[in-house]
N, C-alpha and C positions, 0 to 999 in steps of 0.2 A: 114755356119751350126747352126743349132738351138739351142737358149740358154735352160738349164736346170734350173728351178726354184722350189727352196724346199722351203715349208713349214712346220718346224718341230721343234724337241725339240734341246735343248741345255745343257747337262749337263756337270758336273764334277765327273767322275769315281771315288770311292774309292775302291781299290780293293785289296783283299788280298788270298794268297792259305793257306787252313787247310787240313790236314790229312781226314776229315770226316766233316759230319754236326755236328755242337755241341748240346747236347740233351738241352731239358728246364732247365736254369738255373746254364748249365754247362760255362765253360772257358777253352777255348782250347789255345794253343801257334801256332800261324801262322808264316807265312815268307813271303817274297814278296811284301811287301807292294807297291802300286803304287798307285801316282793319275794321272791321264789321261783326256785327252777331250775325251767326249762322248756326248751321247746323239743321238738316229734314226734318227731324220732330218739332224744335223750336219756331224754324220757318212758317211750317206749316200750323203750330198754335197761334202765332203772331197772324198766319192771314186770317182766320177761323176768328180769332179775337178782336180783330179791325173789321172784321165782316159782319160783327153784328151777334157773335155767338157766345156763351158763355164756357168759356175754356179753364182747363186743371190739366196742370204739366207734370207728368211722371217722368225724372229724368235724376242725373247726376252729374256734378261738376265737381272740380277741385278745390281745395280750400286755397284756394290764391285769386290772383287780383283776375284774370280773364274770368273765371268761375262767376266772382260776384259782380263784375260787369254785365255778364250773361244774364242773370239771375236777375239782376233790379232791370234791363232792358224789357224781358218778358214781362214781369209786374208794370212796368209803365204803359205798355200797350194792352194791359188789360188782361193777363193771362194771371190765374191763379199758381202761385211757385210753393207755396206750403209743403208739396211734396217733390221738390228739386235736392235732393240731398247733395251737401259740400262733402266732400270725402277729403279726408288730410293726408291719405297715403298715395292718391292718383293726382297724374295732371290733369288740368281740363282738356276737353278734344280741342283738336286745331284745324284747319283746313287751307291748306297752300295753292291758291288759283294763281294761275297764269291766265290772261284775257290775251289772245290775239284773232283779229279778226272777225270780231263780234262774238266769237266761240271762247268757252272756257277749259280748261284741261287743271286737276284737281289732284293733289295729294292729301288724302287724310290720316291724321293719327287719331285713333280712335278713345285714348284717354280714359276718362272715366264713363265714357258711354257705355265699355263693356263690363264696366263696375257691377250692374245690378245683375240679382241673379233669377232664377224664375220666381223664386219664391217670393222675394220683394215686392215683386211687380203684381203678382196677385192676389198678394194680402193689400196691398193700396186699391186695386180694383173692387175687393170686397168690400172696402171702406168707404168708396163713395159712387160707386156705379150702380147705378139704375136701371133697370127696365126701359130701352128705348133710347137711352144715352148715346151718343153716339162716339164709337173707339177709332183711334189714327193709330197707325202704327209703322213703321220702314225697316229699311234693312240694315241701319246705320247701328244699330245696337247688339248685344250678344244674340245669337239667332236662337241659342235655349229658350232666353228670355221673351225673345218674339213670339217664338210659337206657343210658348206657354201663358202669355199674357192674349193672344188671339183666343185661344181654347177657353179660356177663362171668360173672356169678355163674351164670346158667343154663348157658354152657357149660362152667363148672368144675365142675358135676353138685351145685348148691348147691340146696337148695328154698329158692324166691324169693316172698317173701311183699310187695307192694307197695300200699300204701296212696296213693292218688292226692287227698291234702289236702297245699293247695288242690289243685284237680280242675283238667285241663288237656286237650286232647285228646292222645293217644299213637298215635305213629306205627303203621300195620299191623302190620309186622314186630316191634314191641314186645310185642304181645300175649300171643305163643308162649312167650315168655321170663318170663312170670306165673304161678308155679305156683299161686298164691292171691293173689287180688284183692280185699282188705277196704274197704270203704266205705259214708259214710252216705248218705240219701236224695239230697241237693241234690246231691253229688258223682257218684251212680250217673247220676241224670237228665244230668248235664253229659257223663258219659264212654260213656254209651249210648242218650240220649234217652227213656228210662224214666225216670217217677219212679213208685216202689215206695210204694203206700199202703196197701196190703192184700197177704194171701198171692197172692191171682190176681197182681197188679202184680209182687211182688217174683220170683216164678218167671218171668216174662216179660221183666224185666229181668234176672236170671241167666242164663237161656235166650240171651239178646242176647250178654252178655260171654262167654259160651262160644263161643258162634258166631264172635266176634271172635279167639279163640283162649286164652284163659284159662285156667286149671285150673280148680279151687275158687273157688266165689265164696261172700263172705259180706257181707251188708248189715247195719249197724245201724242200728237203727231207735228210739232214745230208750227213752222210757217204756214202748214197743211190743216191747223186746225185740231178735233178731236173726233174720235169715233166711240159712241157707248150700244151697248146692248144690253137690253134691262131683262127682268124677270119675266117678262110678257113677250119676250123675242121679237120686239119691235127695234129695228136698230133706228138710231139717233146719231145725225150728223152734224156738227158745228165749226163752223169756219173760223179761221183765226182772225181776231179782231185788229184791224191796222194799228201801227207800231211802228216807231221810230227804235230801232235796237242796239242800248247801250250796253248792256248785262244782262246776259240770260240765266245769271246765277240762281235766281229763286224763282224763275219761271213756272216749274213744274209744282214747287210747293205750295205755290199763291193758288194755282189751281185746284190743288189736293184741299188745300184749306178752305177754300169756296164749295169746293163739294160737299166738305164738313159740315161746315156753316147753312148750306143750302137743305142739307138733309134735316139738321136740327129745325130749320125752318119751314119744314113739310113743303119743298119745292120739288118738281117732278124732276127726272131727273134729264130732261132738256135744258129747264130753266137753271138746273146748278150749273148744268154745262157753259151754257152762254154769260153765267154771271162769272164762271171761274175763266173763260176766254177775254171777256173784260179787262178781268181784275190784271193776268200775266199779261195784256199786251200795255197797261199800265207800268207795271213791275219792270218789264225790258228796257223801258226807255228812260229807267234809272240807274245809277251806280250802286252795288253794293246787295247784301240779300235783303235783311229784314229792315234795312233803312229803305227800301225800293219798295216794300209791299202797300198797297193802299187803302183806306178806309173804304166804308159802305158808300158814306157820300160822295168820294171820289168817282166810285164805280157807278154809281146813278147818274152822276153828272157826266157821265160817258157814254152813256146808252143815247 
């Protein structure tokens, strides 16, 4: 089975529940404070590993307590962390999360997530990447390093999955380096100018992204499920699995980890999206990012 290689962020999430968003200068009483391992890259790596993939993580953390805890947690989840650098001159990334009425509002401190340069990531990929491995990256690390990583992985013959979160415009020549782009409604509008609100606009957005040069397109739609358009031009529509929503923090990352694990296991696009829908439904029923991500056995039991 192909490896999954993730270049991405590792954050410690500091999360609290509040009855509403406080006004400027206002202090509210909160509840349910937790610290939990997070970061889009780490979440996606954990999801792919728990769903059965052989996962390697390329990342950086600070030489501090948060960094040690995050790297240790990935290792326990089955992720190879030999390429996670511990840097003494920066702090580990942090996400401060306010939970209100089932939705999240997040403030990020990038810290060590922006410390790796393009040359660092490219060298790591040349060291461990093999043709047909799956490469996954997102938008929380240094943009130049992320773009270089996509180009390097594509050039090495890896299957590249890009999650533009947070979204930013991509150079024209980067699109053909994305074998699969997975994004939500807001990110989709930023990347291609089309807001997907129904099947017709999803198809229009996906076709636009393919015109830009992307391969397969998957648009996540929250409670409305997901929409995919493969290189064969056939749309795939997968409804959201039934869920009791507690915390949506890692839902999208779980879905993307499932896409990566599914690709490594030679799933079809529809199979991988369905797998992701079931896994994400389990995730949102639990509190925290990585602690909420299910195993393959749990997903199978939910079928």
